[in-house]
N, C-alpha and C positions, 0 to 999 in steps of 0.2 A: 311195395306201394307207397310208404312213407316216404322213402328216398326219393321217388319221384315226384309226389306233391310239394316237398319241400325245395327241391330244385326249381321247380317249374315256377312257383312262387316266388323264389328268388330273382328267377330269368326275368319274368315279366315286371316285378317292382324296377327292376334293373333298367328295361325300356323305357318304362313313363318316367323314371328320375331322369334318364339321360334326355336333356330338353333337344341337344342336337338332332339324336335318332329319331325322336317322336317328331321333329319340326320336318324333316326332308322324307319320313315315312307317311305322315299323314298329312300337316300342315301344306305342306310345301305343293303336295300334287292336288289337294282341295283348292287351294288359290289358281290354280288353273280350270276346276271345275265352274268356277263363281266367274272367273275373268270369262271363259267361253260361253257361260250361262247367260251372262249381260249382254256380250254382245251378240249371241244370236238367238236372242230370245225372238219366239217364232209369233210376230206381230200382223201374221197374213203374209201375202205371196209380194215378194219385194217388187217395187216399181221401178221402171228405168226414168230417168228425169229428162225430161226432153224441153227444148226451148222452141216454141213455136214464131217464126218471124213472117208476119203480114198474113194475109187470107192463105189457108189452105183448106180447099173444098172437103177433101176425104176427112177432114177433121172435124171443119166447121158443119157439116151436111151430113153427118154419120148418121144412120139408123137408130133407133133405141137399141135394138138387141148388140149391134157391134159398138155403141156408145158405151154398154154395160163391160163389154169385153175390154175396152180403151180403158175405163176406169180400173179397172183392176190391175192393169199390164203398166201403163201408162200416167205419169204425174208430168201435165203439160202445164208450162207458164208462158206467155207470150210476150215479146219483145219486137221492138221496131230497128234494133240495132242489132243488122246482121254481125258487125264486125266484132261488137262485145260479145254477143252469145257464142262466136266461135271462140273467142279468146278463154269462154268459161268453160266450155268444152277441152280445150287444149289444158288448163288448170285442172280439170278433175271436177271442176262445181257442176258440171251436167255431163250426160251419157251422151246427148247428142243434138242436134240443130235441124229442125224442116223448116222448107220454104217451099215454096209452088211458082216455077215459070210458065205459063200456058197449061199444059196438062201433063209436065214434066217435073215429078216431085226430087227434089234433091235432099237429100239425108247426109248431115255432114259428122262424122263419128271419130273416136280416139281410138286407137288401135293397143294403146298403153294397157286397155283393158279389155283383152280379147273375149273373154266371155260376154262382157257386157255388149261388147260392138256386134257380136254374132247373136245375140237375144234381139238387140235393136232393129238390126236387118232382118230377122226371120219374122218380127211383130211387123214392121211396116211392109213387107211383102205380102205378107198376108192380109194386112187392109187394103192395097191397091189390087190384089187380085178379087178380093172381095167388091170392090168399088167396079172394078172392068166386068165382074159378072152381073152386078146390078143394071149397071150402062146396056147390055145387052139384053137386058130382059129374061133372059134363059134361065129357067130352073137348073141348081146343080145336080149331077147325077149322083154324085156321091157325098155322102155326110160324114163327118169325125166327131167320136164320142171320146173323150179322154175320164180318166178314172185312176188314181192312184192305187196300188194294188193294200197299203198299209191301210189301219185306220186313220182319216182323216184329221182326229183329234190330236195326233202324235204330234210332238213338238221338236225342235233341233234338239232340246235336251236329251231327248231318247238316244240319239245316237251318240252323242258325245260322250255320255257317262259311262258307257260300260268301256270305252277306250282310255279313259283317262282313271277309273277304277283298275285296270288291268296294270296298267303303267304304275300305279299306287303300291299295288299286290305285290309287283315285283322287285321294285325297290327296296321296300321293307323287308321283302324276304332274301335278298342279295345281299346288300347293304349289314343286316341283322347277323346275317351267318358268318359273311367275312371277317367283320370288324371284331365280333364277340371273340372268333378262333384266335384270330392273330394278337390281343389283349389277353386273353387266356392263358394261351402260349409264352407272353412275355412277361408276365407277372409270376408264373410258374402254376396257376388254377388247373391246367391240365394236366401236369404231373402229379398234384394233389390228387386230384378227382381219380387217377388210373391209382394211385397207392391207397386210397380211402376205400372202405367195405361197401362201397357203391358199384353196382353192375355196369359197364360202358351203355348197355342197354337202356339204363333209367335215364344217363345223362342225354342220350342219343331222343329218345322219347318225349323226354320235358323241354327238350331243345324244339324238336318237331310241334308239340301242344301248343308252346308258348307262340311258335311264329303261326301257327293256324289261326290261333286265339286273336294275335294283331292283325291277322289278316281278316276276319270275322269284323271286327272292332272297325278297320277301313273302310269296309264294305259298309258298313251299318252307318258310320257318319256321311259317306259319298251320297248313300240313298237318301238318307234324312234330310241332307241339305238339299240334293236335287228336289225332292218331293216337296219340301215347305217353301224354299225360296223360288224355284224355277216349275213347279207344278209336272215334275217328274212323273210318269205312270208307268207302275210295271204291268205287262204285258206277257201273256204266252204261259210257258212254262218256267215264271222266273225262278222260283226256288231250287231249280238245278244250277243256280249260281254257286251254291254252297258246294256242293262236290266240285265244281267246275273249279272254286278258288283254293279248295285245299291241293287238288290235284297242281294248280298254280302254283301254289306256295311250296310243295316240294321240288317242283323245277328249278324254281330261282333259289331256292336254297340249297340247291345240287351246285349252282353255280356260284353262290356266295361259298360254300365249302370248298370249291376249287382255287376260286380268288384268295382265299382265306390260306388255304394250303400251301400255294406259292409263293404268297407276300411274305416278308420281313418285317413290314412295318405298318401300324394301322394307317397310314398316310398311302401308302402302296396298294394297301386291301381295297380303301375306298377310290383310287385312280382305278386300279383295274376293273372293281365295280362300275364305276363311274363310264369306264370307257366300252363295257358290254351292253348295260341297260339303256343307257341314253339313244347312242344311236339304234337300238332294236326299236324303240319307243316309237322312233321317226319311220323307219322299216316296217312297223306291225299296223301302222295305222290311228296311233292311239291319240295324234293330235291332229292329223285330217286323211282322209279317206286316200287311198291307191290307185282309183279309178283311172285316172288317167297316165298314171307312173308309167315307164317303160318297162319292157318287158322281162327285163333282166333284174329290175327291181322288185315285180311282184315274184320273180321265182326265187331270189333270196329271201323274200318274207316268208315263204311257203315253208322253210327251215328251221324258223324262228320261233320258240315257244310262246311269246308273247302274242304273236300274230294267232296263234290257234286259240288262245285265252281269249282275244278280245272278239274273235268269232262266235266261238261259241258263246260268250255273254250275250253278244249282239242279238243272237239267233234267238235265245230263250228269253231275253228281255224285250226285244224289240220287234222282230219279226212273225212274232206269234209262232214258232216251232215248238214242236213236242220233245219231251223228255230226248228223245231219242237223239236230237240235234246233238247234244253234249256229250255223246258217248265217244264218238271219235275224237273230238279237242281232249278230250279225257285220257284216252289210251295214248295219243302222242305226246301230253304232258307228261302221263306216268314213266312212258318209254323213254323219254329225255331223260326223266330225272334218274331212272336206273344207270343208265350210261353214263353220263356226267358223276355221279355219285361214285361210279366203281374208279372212275378216273382219279376222283379226289382222293379215294382211299387209298389208291397206289403212289401218291405223292404227299401223303399226309406226315407230318411229324409231330411228337408229342413236346418236344422242345427245341430250340433255336441251337 
């Protein structure tokens, strides 16, 4: 036990003294959290910017109920210069131009932003449909009520934090295991540890304990920054992120051990770790959701450990799921860790 404590203390001190390792494991991913939190601060529903040229009856003579809807979904400015308004839409300074000729409403938009274009078209189709119904004087047969399934107080930061935190944990565990293994092998520390009166299990458990401790520190920093600066709220069974990050750390430590086992230099170990972790972050939804991705991309993401770590934390932190939502991701992560560790053990070398 004394050997384990001494090794763990030395490894932990080494991590915090290594400024480069601390930067890429904690500060670098945290920069993305701050960036995303600032860019996507939830100040309410995003409104489409519309330029109205001349009189438009459905906008100028809207009933009170419809006007409330318009104020929530559209930011309308008026202009008398149609050519200038169209040029603003073309440059991206506005989302659409609306004008009226007789009973015909003409909406001009840019296809550069297809999501915004579809939103604008859908909004004005609803406006015109409501106006037509009002003209006929007939009461609509059907009504529509919409409601989101999540707590309405949830902010965008809720959805970005789990993915970015998962990426940070993956980076820290992978890079830490890969670089340490190469450095220890090059300077002969591995051989000295093997010959020292210290069991291999003490060395391994010390390294695992340090990696988990670093992951806990990363999670605490991410959650603290998110809560203090951006109003992050922890919902559902959020304490389940602790066993999730432990299982995730083991899975990505296994990747790091494999990279460190096959690499001969520290630079090569970093390159291999980067080659694995960075594309995985994109394919696992750490930076943006994969809802609109092609089928083969989502199929690939399902075999990646980071995808399951992100989904487990998203379910328990944001979607209000119970503790059972974390069980399947944890089992997949542990299974991945066992398989990759076995492969790394087969190619492991004590020295060069």
